PDB file of N, CA, C, O and CB in Angstrom:
ATOM      1  N   MET A   1     102.626 115.476   2.894  1.00  0.00           N
ATOM      2  CA  MET A   1     101.348 115.312   3.551  1.00  0.00           C
ATOM      3  C   MET A   1     100.289 114.687   2.646  1.00  0.00           C
ATOM      4  O   MET A   1      99.099 114.814   2.933  1.00  0.00           O
ATOM      5  CB  MET A   1     100.868 116.635   4.049  1.00  0.00           C
ATOM      6  N   PRO A   2     100.674 114.034   1.593  1.00  0.00           N
ATOM      7  CA  PRO A   2      99.637 113.405   0.735  1.00  0.00           C
ATOM      8  C   PRO A   2      98.760 112.420   1.488  1.00  0.00           C
ATOM      9  O   PRO A   2      97.566 112.319   1.204  1.00  0.00           O
ATOM     10  CB  PRO A   2     100.290 112.687  -0.435  1.00  0.00           C
ATOM     11  N   HIS A   3      99.328 111.688   2.448  1.00  0.00           N
ATOM     12  CA  HIS A   3      98.512 110.735   3.202  1.00  0.00           C
ATOM     13  C   HIS A   3      97.434 111.422   4.000  1.00  0.00           C
ATOM     14  O   HIS A   3      96.352 110.865   4.190  1.00  0.00           O
ATOM     15  CB  HIS A   3      99.376 109.915   4.123  1.00  0.00           C
ATOM     16  N   VAL A   4      97.708 112.618   4.471  1.00  0.00           N
ATOM     17  CA  VAL A   4      96.716 113.378   5.232  1.00  0.00           C
ATOM     18  C   VAL A   4      95.584 113.826   4.280  1.00  0.00           C
ATOM     19  O   VAL A   4      94.406 113.757   4.632  1.00  0.00           O
ATOM     20  CB  VAL A   4      97.385 114.619   5.937  1.00  0.00           C
ATOM     21  N   ILE A   5      95.952 114.276   3.093  1.00  0.00           N
ATOM     22  CA  ILE A   5      94.951 114.702   2.106  1.00  0.00           C
ATOM     23  C   ILE A   5      94.074 113.500   1.757  1.00  0.00           C
ATOM     24  O   ILE A   5      92.862 113.653   1.610  1.00  0.00           O
ATOM     25  CB  ILE A   5      95.635 115.294   0.815  1.00  0.00           C
ATOM     26  N   GLU A   6      94.650 112.327   1.624  1.00  0.00           N
ATOM     27  CA  GLU A   6      93.849 111.123   1.347  1.00  0.00           C
ATOM     28  C   GLU A   6      92.841 110.879   2.465  1.00  0.00           C
ATOM     29  O   GLU A   6      91.705 110.486   2.198  1.00  0.00           O
ATOM     30  CB  GLU A   6      94.762 109.887   1.177  1.00  0.00           C
ATOM     31  N   HIS A   7      93.244 111.106   3.709  1.00  0.00           N
ATOM     32  CA  HIS A   7      92.307 110.936   4.838  1.00  0.00           C
ATOM     33  C   HIS A   7      91.239 111.999   4.808  1.00  0.00           C
ATOM     34  O   HIS A   7      90.083 111.702   5.108  1.00  0.00           O
ATOM     35  CB  HIS A   7      93.047 110.983   6.181  1.00  0.00           C
ATOM     36  N   ILE A   8      91.573 113.228   4.459  1.00  0.00           N
ATOM     37  CA  ILE A   8      90.584 114.308   4.378  1.00  0.00           C
ATOM     38  C   ILE A   8      89.531 113.961   3.323  1.00  0.00           C
ATOM     39  O   ILE A   8      88.336 114.176   3.526  1.00  0.00           O
ATOM     40  CB  ILE A   8      91.271 115.666   4.041  1.00  0.00           C
ATOM     41  N   LEU A   9      89.999 113.421   2.191  1.00  0.00           N
ATOM     42  CA  LEU A   9      89.103 113.061   1.103  1.00  0.00           C
ATOM     43  C   LEU A   9      88.418 111.702   1.365  1.00  0.00           C
ATOM     44  O   LEU A   9      87.582 111.258   0.578  1.00  0.00           O
ATOM     45  CB  LEU A   9      89.880 113.020  -0.221  1.00  0.00           C
ATOM     46  N   ASN A  10      88.784 111.063   2.472  1.00  0.00           N
ATOM     47  CA  ASN A  10      88.215 109.779   2.864  1.00  0.00           C
ATOM     48  C   ASN A  10      88.496 108.680   1.840  1.00  0.00           C
ATOM     49  O   ASN A  10      87.664 107.800   1.618  1.00  0.00           O
ATOM     50  CB  ASN A  10      86.724 109.920   3.065  1.00  0.00           C
ATOM     51  N   HIS A  11      89.693 108.739   1.210  1.00  0.00           N
ATOM     52  CA  HIS A  11      90.100 107.695   0.276  1.00  0.00           C
ATOM     53  C   HIS A  11      90.581 106.471   1.065  1.00  0.00           C
ATOM     54  O   HIS A  11      91.195 106.599   2.124  1.00  0.00           O
ATOM     55  CB  HIS A  11      91.216 108.212  -0.684  1.00  0.00           C
ATOM     56  N   LYS A  12      90.298 105.331   0.545  1.00  0.00           N
ATOM     57  CA  LYS A  12      90.768 104.091   1.189  1.00  0.00           C
ATOM     58  C   LYS A  12      92.138 103.765   0.628  1.00  0.00           C
ATOM     59  O   LYS A  12      92.336 103.741  -0.587  1.00  0.00           O
ATOM     60  CB  LYS A  12      89.767 102.896   0.956  1.00  0.00           C
ATOM     61  N   ALA A  13      93.076 103.517   1.519  1.00  0.00           N
ATOM     62  CA  ALA A  13      94.448 103.208   1.113  1.00  0.00           C
ATOM     63  C   ALA A  13      94.476 101.837   0.473  1.00  0.00           C
ATOM     64  O   ALA A  13      94.003 100.860   1.054  1.00  0.00           O
ATOM     65  CB  ALA A  13      95.421 103.268   2.320  1.00  0.00           C
ATOM     66  N   ALA A  14      95.030 101.769  -0.719  1.00  0.00           N
ATOM     67  CA  ALA A  14      95.097 100.492  -1.440  1.00  0.00           C
ATOM     68  C   ALA A  14      96.124  99.562  -0.820  1.00  0.00           C
ATOM     69  O   ALA A  14      96.043  98.346  -0.994  1.00  0.00           O
ATOM     70  CB  ALA A  14      95.431 100.726  -2.911  1.00  0.00           C
ATOM     71  N   SER A  15      97.081 100.113  -0.104  1.00  0.00           N
ATOM     72  CA  SER A  15      98.158  99.298   0.433  1.00  0.00           C
ATOM     73  C   SER A  15      97.790  98.602   1.733  1.00  0.00           C
ATOM     74  O   SER A  15      98.476  97.662   2.137  1.00  0.00           O
ATOM     75  CB  SER A  15      99.367 100.142   0.647  1.00  0.00           C
ATOM     76  N   LEU A  16      96.733  99.035   2.394  1.00  0.00           N
ATOM     77  CA  LEU A  16      96.344  98.429   3.655  1.00  0.00           C
ATOM     78  C   LEU A  16      95.511  97.179   3.428  1.00  0.00           C
ATOM     79  O   LEU A  16      94.592  97.176   2.609  1.00  0.00           O
ATOM     80  CB  LEU A  16      95.575  99.423   4.504  1.00  0.00           C
ATOM     81  N   THR A  17      95.831  96.131   4.145  1.00  0.00           N
ATOM     82  CA  THR A  17      95.013  94.936   4.109  1.00  0.00           C
ATOM     83  C   THR A  17      93.848  95.134   5.080  1.00  0.00           C
ATOM     84  O   THR A  17      93.794  96.134   5.795  1.00  0.00           O
ATOM     85  CB  THR A  17      95.850  93.664   4.469  1.00  0.00           C
ATOM     86  N   ASP A  18      92.930  94.188   5.100  1.00  0.00           N
ATOM     87  CA  ASP A  18      91.814  94.293   6.046  1.00  0.00           C
ATOM     88  C   ASP A  18      92.323  94.363   7.467  1.00  0.00           C
ATOM     89  O   ASP A  18      91.787  95.115   8.282  1.00  0.00           O
ATOM     90  CB  ASP A  18      90.858  93.110   5.891  1.00  0.00           C
ATOM     91  N   ILE A  19      93.354  93.586   7.780  1.00  0.00           N
ATOM     92  CA  ILE A  19      93.930  93.591   9.127  1.00  0.00           C
ATOM     93  C   ILE A  19      94.571  94.961   9.394  1.00  0.00           C
ATOM     94  O   ILE A  19      94.428  95.522  10.481  1.00  0.00           O
ATOM     95  CB  ILE A  19      94.987  92.439   9.288  1.00  0.00           C
ATOM     96  N   GLY A  20      95.273  95.486   8.393  1.00  0.00           N
ATOM     97  CA  GLY A  20      95.916  96.785   8.548  1.00  0.00           C
ATOM     98  C   GLY A  20      94.909  97.895   8.829  1.00  0.00           C
ATOM     99  O   GLY A  20      95.180  98.810   9.607  1.00  0.00           O
ATOM    100  N   GLU A  21      93.769  97.807   8.200  1.00  0.00           N
ATOM    101  CA  GLU A  21      92.722  98.820   8.440  1.00  0.00           C
ATOM    102  C   GLU A  21      92.188  98.753   9.857  1.00  0.00           C
ATOM    103  O   GLU A  21      91.838  99.779  10.442  1.00  0.00           O
ATOM    104  CB  GLU A  21      91.571  98.642   7.453  1.00  0.00           C
ATOM    105  N   ILE A  22      92.122  97.558  10.410  1.00  0.00           N
ATOM    106  CA  ILE A  22      91.666  97.396  11.782  1.00  0.00           C
ATOM    107  C   ILE A  22      92.635  98.050  12.763  1.00  0.00           C
ATOM    108  O   ILE A  22      92.217  98.712  13.714  1.00  0.00           O
ATOM    109  CB  ILE A  22      91.500  95.915  12.114  1.00  0.00           C
ATOM    110  N   TYR A  23      93.934  97.859  12.523  1.00  0.00           N
ATOM    111  CA  TYR A  23      94.915  98.350  13.467  1.00  0.00           C
ATOM    112  C   TYR A  23      95.304  99.816  13.206  1.00  0.00           C
ATOM    113  O   TYR A  23      95.826 100.479  14.102  1.00  0.00           O
ATOM    114  CB  TYR A  23      96.144  97.472  13.418  1.00  0.00           C
ATOM    115  N   ASN A  24      95.063 100.314  12.023  1.00  0.00           N
ATOM    116  CA  ASN A  24      95.401 101.701  11.713  1.00  0.00           C
ATOM    117  C   ASN A  24      94.237 102.604  12.098  1.00  0.00           C
ATOM    118  O   ASN A  24      93.449 102.999  11.239  1.00  0.00           O
ATOM    119  CB  ASN A  24      95.747 101.866  10.211  1.00  0.00           C
ATOM    120  N   LEU A  25      94.126 102.929  13.357  1.00  0.00           N
ATOM    121  CA  LEU A  25      93.007 103.691  13.871  1.00  0.00           C
ATOM    122  C   LEU A  25      93.351 105.174  14.093  1.00  0.00           C
ATOM    123  O   LEU A  25      92.515 105.938  14.576  1.00  0.00           O
ATOM    124  CB  LEU A  25      92.532 103.075  15.163  1.00  0.00           C
ATOM    125  N   TYR A  26      94.553 105.569  13.747  1.00  0.00           N
ATOM    126  CA  TYR A  26      94.939 106.963  13.913  1.00  0.00           C
ATOM    127  C   TYR A  26      94.104 107.851  13.008  1.00  0.00           C
ATOM    128  O   TYR A  26      93.993 107.571  11.815  1.00  0.00           O
ATOM    129  CB  TYR A  26      96.431 107.152  13.619  1.00  0.00           C
ATOM    130  N   THR A  27      93.513 108.917  13.541  1.00  0.00           N
ATOM    131  CA  THR A  27      92.555 109.719  12.757  1.00  0.00           C
ATOM    132  C   THR A  27      93.156 110.913  12.062  1.00  0.00           C
ATOM    133  O   THR A  27      92.478 111.533  11.242  1.00  0.00           O
ATOM    134  CB  THR A  27      91.465 110.192  13.635  1.00  0.00           C
ATOM    135  N   TYR A  28      94.410 111.275  12.347  1.00  0.00           N
ATOM    136  CA  TYR A  28      95.084 112.413  11.713  1.00  0.00           C
ATOM    137  C   TYR A  28      94.359 113.716  11.945  1.00  0.00           C
ATOM    138  O   TYR A  28      94.437 114.602  11.094  1.00  0.00           O
ATOM    139  CB  TYR A  28      95.224 112.178  10.236  1.00  0.00           C
ATOM    140  N   VAL A  29      93.656 113.882  13.050  1.00  0.00           N
ATOM    141  CA  VAL A  29      92.883 115.108  13.314  1.00  0.00           C
ATOM    142  C   VAL A  29      93.786 116.322  13.310  1.00  0.00           C
ATOM    143  O   VAL A  29      93.470 117.310  12.647  1.00  0.00           O
ATOM    144  CB  VAL A  29      92.145 115.012  14.660  1.00  0.00           C
ATOM    145  N   LYS A  30      94.884 116.285  14.015  1.00  0.00           N
ATOM    146  CA  LYS A  30      95.801 117.427  14.082  1.00  0.00           C
ATOM    147  C   LYS A  30      96.355 117.757  12.674  1.00  0.00           C
ATOM    148  O   LYS A  30      96.391 118.920  12.273  1.00  0.00           O
ATOM    149  CB  LYS A  30      96.973 117.123  15.073  1.00  0.00           C
ATOM    150  N   GLU A  31      96.774 116.738  11.951  1.00  0.00           N
ATOM    151  CA  GLU A  31      97.327 116.933  10.634  1.00  0.00           C
ATOM    152  C   GLU A  31      96.267 117.468   9.657  1.00  0.00           C
ATOM    153  O   GLU A  31      96.548 118.342   8.837  1.00  0.00           O
ATOM    154  CB  GLU A  31      97.915 115.625  10.121  1.00  0.00           C
ATOM    155  N   LYS A  32      95.056 116.930   9.760  1.00  0.00           N
ATOM    156  CA  LYS A  32      93.967 117.399   8.898  1.00  0.00           C
ATOM    157  C   LYS A  32      93.704 118.884   9.155  1.00  0.00           C
ATOM    158  O   LYS A  32      93.528 119.667   8.222  1.00  0.00           O
ATOM    159  CB  LYS A  32      92.674 116.567   9.140  1.00  0.00           C
ATOM    160  N   ARG A  33      93.680 119.260  10.446  1.00  0.00           N
ATOM    161  CA  ARG A  33      93.445 120.657  10.806  1.00  0.00           C
ATOM    162  C   ARG A  33      94.521 121.562  10.185  1.00  0.00           C
ATOM    163  O   ARG A  33      94.212 122.627   9.651  1.00  0.00           O
ATOM    164  CB  ARG A  33      93.426 120.820  12.347  1.00  0.00           C
ATOM    165  N   GLU A  34      95.784 121.124  10.261  1.00  0.00           N
ATOM    166  CA  GLU A  34      96.877 121.927   9.720  1.00  0.00           C
ATOM    167  C   GLU A  34      96.755 122.074   8.202  1.00  0.00           C
ATOM    168  O   GLU A  34      96.919 123.168   7.662  1.00  0.00           O
ATOM    169  CB  GLU A  34      98.227 121.299  10.084  1.00  0.00           C
ATOM    170  N   VAL A  35      96.468 120.969   7.524  1.00  0.00           N
ATOM    171  CA  VAL A  35      96.349 121.029   6.059  1.00  0.00           C
ATOM    172  C   VAL A  35      95.167 121.863   5.630  1.00  0.00           C
ATOM    173  O   VAL A  35      95.268 122.629   4.672  1.00  0.00           O
ATOM    174  CB  VAL A  35      96.223 119.633   5.475  1.00  0.00           C
ATOM    175  N   LEU A  36      94.035 121.732   6.325  1.00  0.00           N
ATOM    176  CA  LEU A  36      92.857 122.522   5.985  1.00  0.00           C
ATOM    177  C   LEU A  36      93.069 124.004   6.279  1.00  0.00           C
ATOM    178  O   LEU A  36      92.511 124.856   5.587  1.00  0.00           O
ATOM    179  CB  LEU A  36      91.644 122.010   6.746  1.00  0.00           C
ATOM    180  N   GLN A  37      93.868 124.321   7.299  1.00  0.00           N
ATOM    181  CA  GLN A  37      94.188 125.715   7.583  1.00  0.00           C
ATOM    182  C   GLN A  37      95.075 126.278   6.494  1.00  0.00           C
ATOM    183  O   GLN A  37      94.882 127.421   6.078  1.00  0.00           O
ATOM    184  CB  GLN A  37      94.869 125.852   8.948  1.00  0.00           C
ATOM    185  N   MET A  38      96.044 125.506   6.017  1.00  0.00           N
ATOM    186  CA  MET A  38      96.890 125.933   4.902  1.00  0.00           C
ATOM    187  C   MET A  38      96.041 126.212   3.671  1.00  0.00           C
ATOM    188  O   MET A  38      96.240 127.218   2.990  1.00  0.00           O
ATOM    189  CB  MET A  38      97.955 124.865   4.585  1.00  0.00           C
ATOM    190  N   TRP A  39      95.092 125.319   3.384  1.00  0.00           N
ATOM    191  CA  TRP A  39      94.202 125.488   2.247  1.00  0.00           C
ATOM    192  C   TRP A  39      93.353 126.767   2.401  1.00  0.00           C
ATOM    193  O   TRP A  39      93.179 127.531   1.452  1.00  0.00           O
ATOM    194  CB  TRP A  39      93.293 124.251   2.098  1.00  0.00           C
ATOM    195  N   SER A  40      92.842 126.972   3.600  1.00  0.00           N
ATOM    196  CA  SER A  40      92.038 128.175   3.876  1.00  0.00           C
ATOM    197  C   SER A  40      92.885 129.437   3.689  1.00  0.00           C
ATOM    198  O   SER A  40      92.418 130.419   3.111  1.00  0.00           O
ATOM    199  CB  SER A  40      91.457 128.127   5.319  1.00  0.00           C
ATOM    200  N   ASN A  41      94.095 129.412   4.165  1.00  0.00           N
ATOM    201  CA  ASN A  41      94.999 130.569   3.984  1.00  0.00           C
ATOM    202  C   ASN A  41      95.243 130.847   2.486  1.00  0.00           C
ATOM    203  O   ASN A  41      95.284 131.998   2.053  1.00  0.00           O
ATOM    204  CB  ASN A  41      96.361 130.313   4.710  1.00  0.00           C
ATOM    205  N   HIS A  42      95.399 129.791   1.734  1.00  0.00           N
ATOM    206  CA  HIS A  42      95.623 129.954   0.291  1.00  0.00           C
ATOM    207  C   HIS A  42      94.397 130.546  -0.395  1.00  0.00           C
ATOM    208  O   HIS A  42      94.527 131.448  -1.223  1.00  0.00           O
ATOM    209  CB  HIS A  42      95.980 128.605  -0.351  1.00  0.00           C
ATOM    210  N   ILE A  43      93.216 130.052  -0.061  1.00  0.00           N
ATOM    211  CA  ILE A  43      91.990 130.585  -0.654  1.00  0.00           C
ATOM    212  C   ILE A  43      91.806 132.058  -0.268  1.00  0.00           C
ATOM    213  O   ILE A  43      91.428 132.877  -1.105  1.00  0.00           O
ATOM    214  CB  ILE A  43      90.765 129.753  -0.204  1.00  0.00           C
ATOM    215  N   GLU A  44      92.074 132.390   0.998  1.00  0.00           N
ATOM    216  CA  GLU A  44      91.965 133.799   1.415  1.00  0.00           C
ATOM    217  C   GLU A  44      92.954 134.664   0.657  1.00  0.00           C
ATOM    218  O   GLU A  44      92.624 135.793   0.294  1.00  0.00           O
ATOM    219  CB  GLU A  44      92.202 133.940   2.929  1.00  0.00           C
ATOM    220  N   TRP A  45      94.156 134.166   0.408  1.00  0.00           N
ATOM    221  CA  TRP A  45      95.147 134.921  -0.360  1.00  0.00           C
ATOM    222  C   TRP A  45      94.666 135.118  -1.791  1.00  0.00           C
ATOM    223  O   TRP A  45      94.813 136.208  -2.343  1.00  0.00           O
ATOM    224  CB  TRP A  45      96.511 134.202  -0.347  1.00  0.00           C
ATOM    225  N   LEU A  46      94.095 134.085  -2.400  1.00  0.00           N
ATOM    226  CA  LEU A  46      93.567 134.205  -3.747  1.00  0.00           C
ATOM    227  C   LEU A  46      92.458 135.247  -3.841  1.00  0.00           C
ATOM    228  O   LEU A  46      92.408 136.033  -4.788  1.00  0.00           O
ATOM    229  CB  LEU A  46      93.054 132.867  -4.218  1.00  0.00           C
ATOM    230  N   ILE A  47      91.580 135.243  -2.857  1.00  0.00           N
ATOM    231  CA  ILE A  47      90.472 136.208  -2.829  1.00  0.00           C
ATOM    232  C   ILE A  47      91.037 137.616  -2.677  1.00  0.00           C
ATOM    233  O   ILE A  47      90.573 138.538  -3.347  1.00  0.00           O
ATOM    234  CB  ILE A  47      89.474 135.888  -1.668  1.00  0.00           C
ATOM    235  N   LYS A  48      92.023 137.797  -1.815  1.00  0.00           N
ATOM    236  CA  LYS A  48      92.646 139.099  -1.612  1.00  0.00           C
ATOM    237  C   LYS A  48      93.296 139.579  -2.912  1.00  0.00           C
ATOM    238  O   LYS A  48      93.166 140.744  -3.289  1.00  0.00           O
ATOM    239  CB  LYS A  48      93.692 139.029  -0.475  1.00  0.00           C
ATOM    240  N   GLN A  49      93.989 138.674  -3.584  1.00  0.00           N
ATOM    241  CA  GLN A  49      94.629 139.049  -4.859  1.00  0.00           C
ATOM    242  C   GLN A  49      93.600 139.462  -5.902  1.00  0.00           C
ATOM    243  O   GLN A  49      93.806 140.431  -6.633  1.00  0.00           O
ATOM    244  CB  GLN A  49      95.470 137.886  -5.398  1.00  0.00           C
ATOM    245  N   ALA A  50      92.499 138.732  -5.972  1.00  0.00           N
ATOM    246  CA  ALA A  50      91.453 139.051  -6.932  1.00  0.00           C
ATOM    247  C   ALA A  50      90.824 140.402  -6.624  1.00  0.00           C
ATOM    248  O   ALA A  50      90.557 141.179  -7.541  1.00  0.00           O
ATOM    249  CB  ALA A  50      90.387 137.962  -6.937  1.00  0.00           C
ATOM    250  N   SER A  51      90.582 140.696  -5.347  1.00  0.00           N
ATOM    251  CA  SER A  51      89.976 141.966  -4.990  1.00  0.00           C
ATOM    252  C   SER A  51      90.924 143.132  -5.272  1.00  0.00           C
ATOM    253  O   SER A  51      90.484 144.213  -5.664  1.00  0.00           O
ATOM    254  CB  SER A  51      89.570 141.961  -3.522  1.00  0.00           C
ATOM    255  N   GLU A  52      92.227 142.909  -5.072  1.00  0.00           N
ATOM    256  CA  GLU A  52      93.197 143.946  -5.380  1.00  0.00           C
ATOM    257  C   GLU A  52      93.268 144.203  -6.902  1.00  0.00           C
ATOM    258  O   GLU A  52      93.438 145.341  -7.340  1.00  0.00           O
ATOM    259  CB  GLU A  52      94.584 143.549  -4.835  1.00  0.00           C
ATOM    260  N   MET A  53      93.136 143.138  -7.685  1.00  0.00           N
ATOM    261  CA  MET A  53      93.118 143.270  -9.132  1.00  0.00           C
ATOM    262  C   MET A  53      91.870 144.049  -9.586  1.00  0.00           C
ATOM    263  O   MET A  53      91.927 144.871 -10.501  1.00  0.00           O
ATOM    264  CB  MET A  53      93.159 141.876  -9.796  1.00  0.00           C
ATOM    265  N   ASP A  54      90.744 143.761  -8.914  1.00  0.00           N
ATOM    266  CA  ASP A  54      89.510 144.470  -9.242  1.00  0.00           C
ATOM    267  C   ASP A  54      89.642 145.936  -8.890  1.00  0.00           C
ATOM    268  O   ASP A  54      89.169 146.794  -9.636  1.00  0.00           O
ATOM    269  CB  ASP A  54      88.312 143.853  -8.511  1.00  0.00           C
ATOM    270  N   ALA A  55      90.281 146.244  -7.757  1.00  0.00           N
ATOM    271  CA  ALA A  55      90.456 147.626  -7.361  1.00  0.00           C
ATOM    272  C   ALA A  55      91.368 148.383  -8.328  1.00  0.00           C
ATOM    273  O   ALA A  55      91.144 149.562  -8.605  1.00  0.00           O
ATOM    274  CB  ALA A  55      91.015 147.692  -5.956  1.00  0.00           C
ATOM    275  N   LEU A  56      92.382 147.711  -8.832  1.00  0.00           N
ATOM    276  CA  LEU A  56      93.280 148.335  -9.802  1.00  0.00           C
ATOM    277  C   LEU A  56      92.578 148.572 -11.160  1.00  0.00           C
ATOM    278  O   LEU A  56      92.867 149.549 -11.851  1.00  0.00           O
ATOM    279  CB  LEU A  56      94.528 147.455  -9.998  1.00  0.00           C
ATOM    280  N   ALA A  57      91.678 147.687 -11.518  1.00  0.00           N
ATOM    281  CA  ALA A  57      90.970 147.786 -12.778  1.00  0.00           C
ATOM    282  C   ALA A  57      89.893 148.895 -12.743  1.00  0.00           C
ATOM    283  O   ALA A  57      89.505 149.420 -13.786  1.00  0.00           O
ATOM    284  CB  ALA A  57      90.335 146.437 -13.117  1.00  0.00           C
ATOM    285  N   ALA A  58      89.434 149.232 -11.567  1.00  0.00           N
ATOM    286  CA  ALA A  58      88.358 150.252 -11.441  1.00  0.00           C
ATOM    287  C   ALA A  58      88.850 151.651 -11.609  1.00  0.00           C
ATOM    288  O   ALA A  58      88.064 152.595 -11.529  1.00  0.00           O
ATOM    289  CB  ALA A  58      87.684 150.143 -10.110  1.00  0.00           C
TER     290      ALA A  58
END
C-alpha cells in the first residue's frame, strides 16, 4: 500500500507524466480510509500499552 500512503501524504508521483496525471483521476478514498484506520488502530494500541505500563509501574 505504499502508493496509497503517497496519496495520503499528497506526494506527486515521479513516474507520471503530465498526461498521466490528467488521466489518473482515481482518488483512493477507500484505500486511504483503510490505511488511516490501520494507523489509528496502531496508535490506540500504543496508547493502551503505555497506560498498562504506567499502571504496572504505580
